[in-house]
C-alpha atoms as a printed R data frame, in Angstrom:
    type eleno elety resid chain resno      x       y      z
1   ATOM     1    CA   UNK     A     1  0.000   0.000  0.000
2   ATOM     2    CA   UNK     A     2  1.414   3.384 -1.012
3   ATOM     3    CA   UNK     A     3  1.548   6.019  1.728
4   ATOM     4    CA   UNK     A     4  0.172   9.493  1.069
5   ATOM     5    CA   UNK     A     5  2.638  12.357  1.003
6   ATOM     6    CA   UNK     A     6  1.425  13.692  4.383
7   ATOM     7    CA   UNK     A     7  2.054  10.276  6.001
8   ATOM     8    CA   UNK     A     8  5.517  10.085  4.383
9   ATOM     9    CA   UNK     A     9  6.399  13.576  5.610
10  ATOM    10    CA   UNK     A    10  5.203  12.759  9.132
11  ATOM    11    CA   UNK     A    11  7.148   9.472  9.096
12  ATOM    12    CA   UNK     A    12 10.344  11.317  8.149
13  ATOM    13    CA   UNK     A    13  9.799  13.851 10.958
14  ATOM    14    CA   UNK     A    14  9.004  11.157 13.537
15  ATOM    15    CA   UNK     A    15 12.031   9.023 12.578
16  ATOM    16    CA   UNK     A    16 14.210  12.103 13.091
17  ATOM    17    CA   UNK     A    17 12.505  12.864 16.410
18  ATOM    18    CA   UNK     A    18 12.911   9.256 17.631
19  ATOM    19    CA   UNK     A    19 16.701   9.777 17.719
20  ATOM    20    CA   UNK     A    20 16.205  12.164 20.650
21  ATOM    21    CA   UNK     A    21 14.258   9.609 22.715
22  ATOM    22    CA   UNK     A    22 15.753   6.909 24.889
23  ATOM    23    CA   UNK     A    23 14.530   3.306 24.843
24  ATOM    24    CA   UNK     A    24 11.136   2.925 26.492
25  ATOM    25    CA   UNK     A    25 10.474   6.675 26.592
26  ATOM    26    CA   UNK     A    26  6.905   7.696 25.815
27  ATOM    27    CA   UNK     A    27  6.226   9.630 22.613
28  ATOM    28    CA   UNK     A    28  3.792  12.554 22.517
29  ATOM    29    CA   UNK     A    29  0.115  11.644 22.319
30  ATOM    30    CA   UNK     A    30 -1.727  11.515 18.998
31  ATOM    31    CA   UNK     A    31 -3.513  14.742 19.916
32  ATOM    32    CA   UNK     A    32 -0.172  16.508 20.481
33  ATOM    33    CA   UNK     A    33  1.213  15.193 17.172
34  ATOM    34    CA   UNK     A    34 -1.909  16.357 15.295
35  ATOM    35    CA   UNK     A    35 -1.485  19.821 16.781
36  ATOM    36    CA   UNK     A    36  2.309  19.980 16.308
37  ATOM    37    CA   UNK     A    37  2.454  18.780 12.676
38  ATOM    38    CA   UNK     A    38 -0.909  20.058 11.428
39  ATOM    39    CA   UNK     A    39 -2.089  16.667 10.171
40  ATOM    40    CA   UNK     A    40 -5.216  14.618 10.799
41  ATOM    41    CA   UNK     A    41 -5.563  11.836 13.383
42  ATOM    42    CA   UNK     A    42 -5.758   9.184 10.637
43  ATOM    43    CA   UNK     A    43 -2.389  10.353  9.274
44  ATOM    44    CA   UNK     A    44 -0.859  10.093 12.768
45  ATOM    45    CA   UNK     A    45 -2.383   6.634 13.227
46  ATOM    46    CA   UNK     A    46 -0.988   5.412  9.874
47  ATOM    47    CA   UNK     A    47  2.457   6.840 10.651
48  ATOM    48    CA   UNK     A    48  2.515   5.158 14.067
49  ATOM    49    CA   UNK     A    49  1.420   1.861 12.502
50  ATOM    50    CA   UNK     A    50  4.288   2.103 10.008
51  ATOM    51    CA   UNK     A    51  6.801   2.861 12.762
52  ATOM    52    CA   UNK     A    52  5.491  -0.087 14.789
53  ATOM    53    CA   UNK     A    53  5.783  -2.363 11.741
54  ATOM    54    CA   UNK     A    54  9.408  -1.239 11.353
55  ATOM    55    CA   UNK     A    55 10.043  -2.095 15.003
56  ATOM    56    CA   UNK     A    56 10.893   1.491 15.969
57  ATOM    57    CA   UNK     A    57  8.004   2.029 18.397
58  ATOM    58    CA   UNK     A    58  5.841  -0.132 20.641
59  ATOM    59    CA   UNK     A    59  2.191   0.909 20.983
60  ATOM    60    CA   UNK     A    60  0.549  -0.006 24.303
61  ATOM    61    CA   UNK     A    61 -3.223   0.459 24.194
62  ATOM    62    CA   UNK     A    62 -4.356   2.822 26.911
63  ATOM    63    CA   UNK     A    63 -0.782   3.790 27.824
64  ATOM    64    CA   UNK     A    64  0.621   5.379 24.662
65  ATOM    65    CA   UNK     A    65  3.401   4.764 22.178
66  ATOM    66    CA   UNK     A    66  6.970   4.136 23.362
67  ATOM    67    CA   UNK     A    67 10.339   4.011 21.631
68  ATOM    68    CA   UNK     A    68 11.270   0.367 21.036
69  ATOM    69    CA   UNK     A    69 14.468  -1.175 22.346
70  ATOM    70    CA   UNK     A    70 17.312  -1.224 19.865
71  ATOM    71    CA   UNK     A    71 17.415  -4.353 17.792
72  ATOM    72    CA   UNK     A    72 20.040  -6.779 18.949
73  ATOM    73    CA   UNK     A    73 22.480  -8.084 16.389
74  ATOM    74    CA   UNK     A    74 21.524 -11.538 15.244
75  ATOM    75    CA   UNK     A    75 24.256 -14.019 16.063
76  ATOM    76    CA   UNK     A    76 24.865 -16.162 13.001
77  ATOM    77    CA   UNK     A    77 24.304 -19.854 13.462
78  ATOM    78    CA   UNK     A    78 27.406 -22.006 13.728
79  ATOM    79    CA   UNK     A    79 28.664 -24.045 10.818
80  ATOM    80    CA   UNK     A    80 26.858 -27.360 11.058
81  ATOM    81    CA   UNK     A    81 27.692 -28.564  7.560
82  ATOM    82    CA   UNK     A    82 29.766 -31.442  8.956
83  ATOM    83    CA   UNK     A    83 26.499 -32.982 10.154
84  ATOM    84    CA   UNK     A    84 25.333 -33.417  6.562
85  ATOM    85    CA   UNK     A    85 27.821 -36.251  6.224
86  ATOM    86    CA   UNK     A    86 27.757 -37.522  9.781
87  ATOM    87    CA   UNK     A    87 23.986 -37.711  9.987
88  ATOM    88    CA   UNK     A    88 22.992 -38.383  6.385
89  ATOM    89    CA   UNK     A    89 21.285 -41.620  5.486
90  ATOM    90    CA   UNK     A    90 21.399 -41.767  1.710
91  ATOM    91    CA   UNK     A    91 19.623 -44.616 -0.066
92  ATOM    92    CA   UNK     A    92 21.841 -47.496 -1.279
93  ATOM    93    CA   UNK     A    93 21.748 -46.310 -4.895
94  ATOM    94    CA   UNK     A    94 23.541 -43.126 -3.800
95  ATOM    95    CA   UNK     A    95 26.691 -45.137 -3.072
96  ATOM    96    CA   UNK     A    96 27.746 -45.066 -6.739
97  ATOM    97    CA   UNK     A    97 27.838 -41.281 -6.876
98  ATOM    98    CA   UNK     A    98 28.727 -39.671 -3.572
99  ATOM    99    CA   UNK     A    99 29.064 -36.245 -5.179
100 ATOM   100    CA   UNK     A   100 31.213 -33.451 -3.801
101 ATOM   101    CA   UNK     A   101 31.100 -34.805 -0.235
102 ATOM   102    CA   UNK     A   102 33.696 -37.455 -0.965
103 ATOM   103    CA   UNK     A   103 32.224 -39.660  1.764
104 ATOM   104    CA   UNK     A   104 29.819 -42.548  1.282
105 ATOM   105    CA   UNK     A   105 27.261 -42.437  4.091
106 ATOM   106    CA   UNK     A   106 24.935 -45.038  2.586
107 ATOM   107    CA   UNK     A   107 25.838 -47.621  5.257
108 ATOM   108    CA   UNK     A   108 24.409 -45.454  8.016
109 ATOM   109    CA   UNK     A   109 20.847 -46.396  7.132
110 ATOM   110    CA   UNK     A   110 21.613 -50.090  7.671
111 ATOM   111    CA   UNK     A   111 22.686 -49.405 11.269
112 ATOM   112    CA   UNK     A   112 19.348 -47.756 12.031
113 ATOM   113    CA   UNK     A   113 17.267 -50.781 11.007
114 ATOM   114    CA   UNK     A   114 16.380 -53.217 13.809
115 ATOM   115    CA   UNK     A   115 17.733 -56.727 13.132
116 ATOM   116    CA   UNK     A   116 15.462 -59.749 12.907
117 ATOM   117    CA   UNK     A   117 14.855 -61.595 16.232
118 ATOM   118    CA   UNK     A   118 17.158 -64.541 15.390
119 ATOM   119    CA   UNK     A   119 20.141 -62.230 14.779
120 ATOM   120    CA   UNK     A   120 22.356 -61.125 17.664
121 ATOM   121    CA   UNK     A   121 23.390 -57.651 16.589
122 ATOM   122    CA   UNK     A   122 26.832 -56.782 17.917
123 ATOM   123    CA   UNK     A   123 26.782 -53.396 16.192
124 ATOM   124    CA   UNK     A   124 24.187 -51.727 18.429
125 ATOM   125    CA   UNK     A   125 26.105 -51.835 21.698
126 ATOM   126    CA   UNK     A   126 23.158 -53.430 23.526
127 ATOM   127    CA   UNK     A   127 23.414 -57.091 24.566
128 ATOM   128    CA   UNK     A   128 20.675 -59.521 23.590
129 ATOM   129    CA   UNK     A   129 17.993 -59.941 26.289
130 ATOM   130    CA   UNK     A   130 19.039 -63.576 26.828
131 ATOM   131    CA   UNK     A   131 22.592 -62.448 27.626
132 ATOM   132    CA   UNK     A   132 21.611 -59.624 29.985
133 ATOM   133    CA   UNK     A   133 21.441 -60.306 33.773
134 ATOM   134    CA   UNK     A   134 18.526 -57.939 34.410
135 ATOM   135    CA   UNK     A   135 18.087 -58.724 38.153
136 ATOM   136    CA   UNK     A   136 21.781 -58.320 38.913
137 ATOM   137    CA   UNK     A   137 21.922 -55.074 36.909
138 ATOM   138    CA   UNK     A   138 18.838 -53.696 38.691
139 ATOM   139    CA   UNK     A   139 20.319 -54.528 42.109
140 ATOM   140    CA   UNK     A   140 23.670 -52.968 41.187
141 ATOM   141    CA   UNK     A   141 21.992 -49.800 39.904
142 ATOM   142    CA   UNK     A   142 19.874 -49.555 43.061
143 ATOM   143    CA   UNK     A   143 22.997 -49.833 45.247
144 ATOM   144    CA   UNK     A   144 24.847 -47.293 43.119
145 ATOM   145    CA   UNK     A   145 21.898 -44.891 43.287
146 ATOM   146    CA   UNK     A   146 21.991 -44.903 47.101
147 ATOM   147    CA   UNK     A   147 25.700 -44.086 47.353
148 ATOM   148    CA   UNK     A   148 26.536 -40.570 48.590
149 ATOM   149    CA   UNK     A   149 27.553 -38.279 45.760
150 ATOM   150    CA   UNK     A   150 25.933 -40.395 43.045
151 ATOM   151    CA   UNK     A   151 23.595 -37.636 41.931
152 ATOM   152    CA   UNK     A   152 26.114 -34.792 42.067
153 ATOM   153    CA   UNK     A   153 28.392 -33.824 39.219
154 ATOM   154    CA   UNK     A   154 31.642 -35.826 39.187
155 ATOM   155    CA   UNK     A   155 35.045 -34.192 38.701
156 ATOM   156    CA   UNK     A   156 35.823 -33.423 35.051
157 ATOM   157    CA   UNK     A   157 38.863 -35.710 35.076
158 ATOM   158    CA   UNK     A   158 36.844 -38.625 36.498
159 ATOM   159    CA   UNK     A   159 36.183 -40.131 39.922
160 ATOM   160    CA   UNK     A   160 39.423 -40.563 41.911
161 ATOM   161    CA   UNK     A   161 38.641 -44.199 42.791
162 ATOM   162    CA   UNK     A   162 38.005 -45.072 39.156
163 ATOM   163    CA   UNK     A   163 41.191 -43.312 38.034
164 ATOM   164    CA   UNK     A   164 43.189 -45.252 40.638
165 ATOM   165    CA   UNK     A   165 41.648 -48.546 39.499
166 ATOM   166    CA   UNK     A   166 42.523 -47.859 35.849
167 ATOM   167    CA   UNK     A   167 46.043 -46.779 36.823
168 ATOM   168    CA   UNK     A   168 46.583 -50.074 38.686
169 ATOM   169    CA   UNK     A   169 44.998 -52.137 35.907
170 ATOM   170    CA   UNK     A   170 46.855 -50.492 33.023
171 ATOM   171    CA   UNK     A   171 50.107 -49.860 34.884
172 ATOM   172    CA   UNK     A   172 50.467 -53.500 35.877
173 ATOM   173    CA   UNK     A   173 52.455 -54.856 38.826
174 ATOM   174    CA   UNK     A   174 55.234 -52.332 38.237
175 ATOM   175    CA   UNK     A   175 52.806 -49.502 39.002
176 ATOM   176    CA   UNK     A   176 54.105 -47.374 36.151
177 ATOM   177    CA   UNK     A   177 50.946 -45.223 36.104
178 ATOM   178    CA   UNK     A   178 49.569 -42.943 38.809
179 ATOM   179    CA   UNK     A   179 45.925 -41.932 39.114
180 ATOM   180    CA   UNK     A   180 46.930 -38.437 37.976
181 ATOM   181    CA   UNK     A   181 48.035 -39.963 34.636
182 ATOM   182    CA   UNK     A   182 44.495 -41.205 33.920
183 ATOM   183    CA   UNK     A   183 41.521 -39.248 32.602
184 ATOM   184    CA   UNK     A   184 38.078 -40.829 32.546
185 ATOM   185    CA   UNK     A   185 35.838 -39.608 29.759
186 ATOM   186    CA   UNK     A   186 32.074 -39.746 29.331
187 ATOM   187    CA   UNK     A   187 32.360 -41.407 25.931
188 ATOM   188    CA   UNK     A   188 34.577 -42.267 23.015
189 ATOM   189    CA   UNK     A   189 34.028 -39.021 21.147
190 ATOM   190    CA   UNK     A   190 35.043 -36.819 24.074
191 ATOM   191    CA   UNK     A   191 38.041 -39.094 24.750
192 ATOM   192    CA   UNK     A   192 39.230 -38.788 21.150
193 ATOM   193    CA   UNK     A   193 38.681 -35.027 21.178
194 ATOM   194    CA   UNK     A   194 40.706 -34.667 24.382
195 ATOM   195    CA   UNK     A   195 43.516 -36.881 23.083
196 ATOM   196    CA   UNK     A   196 43.738 -35.086 19.742
197 ATOM   197    CA   UNK     A   197 43.697 -31.662 21.371
198 ATOM   198    CA   UNK     A   198 46.488 -32.759 23.707
199 ATOM   199    CA   UNK     A   199 48.561 -33.798 20.690
200 ATOM   200    CA   UNK     A   200 47.866 -30.623 18.704
């Protein structure tokens, strides 16, 4: 919709005037603007609507019109393009032409399909129900859940007792490793990241 020349003139004046206001400060009433600029109330209403649409003012019914807070800079999203390869599940026919990625991710889909009941899938990381001691695991988890400190955050480098156990187990009878030489990680990916950063 094209604005009339009186609305455009008023918009230019009000944009200039807004520079003198601080954030949240109340603008003059419509009646004052009509009197000051010699325009009609409809022109003032249209100008205020345009300023509100631009995000320069905030109208509050019954309270007036206020200068809007300055727009915050939009933080650009991080580069997540690596996930296109890591999380893609291309159909098998895509294996012939992997395109510019240079990585064939067609095998990922096969890992997401549940195996048939007669197959013991060693790829999933979960033991078959027949191999799992459910009662013993439940009892062990119940005991572990009652231990003091179980529900608080552990040290970043790992629990001291666990670090000592690994140091004894890996160091052998000679005791060539101390607990301070061992870091316990929450998973393989964080362990690899830590190791590679230490080498860099």
